[in-house]
N, C-alpha and C positions, 0 to 999 in steps of 0.2 A: 039789488045792488051788493048787499049783504050775501046774497046767495051767490053772486059772481064773486065776491072776494074770499068768500068761504073756499068756494070753486077753485079759486086761484090757490088760496091756501091748501085746500088738500092736495092739488095736483103739485104744488110745490112741494108738500109734504111728502107725497106718492114717490115724485121724482127722488126727492132727499133720500126716500126709503130705498128706491130703487138704487140710487148710487151707493149708498149705504150697503145694500146687499151684494152688489157687482163688486165692492171694495172687500164686503167678508168672503165673498167667493175666492175673490183673487186674493186675499190673505190666506183664504183655506188652501188652495191650490200651491201657495210660495210654502206655508207651513207643510203640507205634504210633500212638497220638493225637497224642504229643508230637513223632514223625519225622514225621508228617505237618504238623503246625504248623511246625516248622523247614524242611520243603521249602517251604510257603506263605510263609514269610518270606523263604527265600531266593529264590523266584519274585519276590516283591514289590518285594525289596530290587534285583533285577537290574532289574525294570520301573522302580522309583523312580531307578537308575543312571540307565538309559538317558532315563529322562524327565528328567531332571537335565542330562544331558548334552546334549539336546535344548534344552532351556530356555537352557544357558549358551549354546550356540551361536545360539540366536535373539538372546538377548541382546547378543552379542558383534556379531552384524548389525545388530541395531539400533544399536549404540552407534557402527556405523563409519558407518551412514546418517547418523543423527544428527550425526556429525561434519562428513561431505560436506555435509548442510544447513546445519551450521554455514556452512562454509566457503562454499556458495554465498551466505548470506546477509550476509556480509562482503563478498562481492563486489557483490552488489546495494548493500548501504547504501553502498559504496565511490561504485559507479555513481550511487547518487539522489545523495550529495553532489555529486559533479561535475556531473550534471544540474540539480541546485538552484542550485551558484554559476553554471552557465552560464544559467540563468533568470534569475539575481539579476542578472548582468549585461548581459543583455538588454534586463531592465525598465527598467536604468539608463539604458542606451543607448534605449531607446524613449522613455524620459522625456526625456532630452537633446536627443532629435528632434523630440519634441512642444515643447519648449520654443524651439528654433529654429524651429518651423515658425509657433510663435504670435507669436514676436517678427518672422520675415519677414511675417505676416499685417499685424500692429502697424506695421510701415513702410509696407506695400502699402496699407493702410487709411489711414494718414498720406499716404503720396504720393496715393492716389486722392481724398484730401479738398484736397490741394493742387493735382493737377491739376481737381479740380472748380472748385474756388475759381478756377484761372486761367481754366478754359474759362468759368465766370460773369464774370470781370472781361472776359475779350476779349468774351462775349457782348452788356456792358453797354456796351463801348465801341463795338463795332459799331453798338448799338442809337443811341448815339450820335453815332455820325460819318452815320448814315444820317440822323437826326432834323437834324444839321447840313446835311448834303446837300440835305434838303428842306427844310430853311430858306432856304438859298441858291439853289435852284432858285427857292422861291417870290420869292426876293429879287430874281430874274432877274427874273420872269414880271412882278412888280408894279413892278420898274426904270422901265420905259417911262412906265408911267402914274403912277408917281411923279414923273417928271420933268418930265412934261406937266403934273400937277397945280401941280409949284412952278412952272411955267414959268408958269402961269394966273394964280398966287398973286401970281407977280410983274409 
């Protein structure tokens, strides 16, 4: 009986040992899986850290470039404002020059009208003189005949 009891205890102990060994193997497999997961997490974390550093570098580069473009844009805006001011001044100068030209043209038109009027007056006076001279010449040609006619009448 003792032997049976001892065998039963030994069987139970062997069964418990086998169960413990299966649990240990299962735990070892789980631990190996967890170690692999931890290693994968470390690898991912390192990759993410590297990617984050690259993103930060790109962001800083983009920010520096944006600041540079902003400065260039400010310069260009200042140049544009200066050019616009110059253009406004030129437009004002052109408008003033156009007004002076129009005034000169009006004065020239007025002078030309006066000149034309003078020329027309001169031409009329010349015609009048020519007519008077023609009348005088006609009168001179007819004077002997008129004298003779007057003598004949007398």
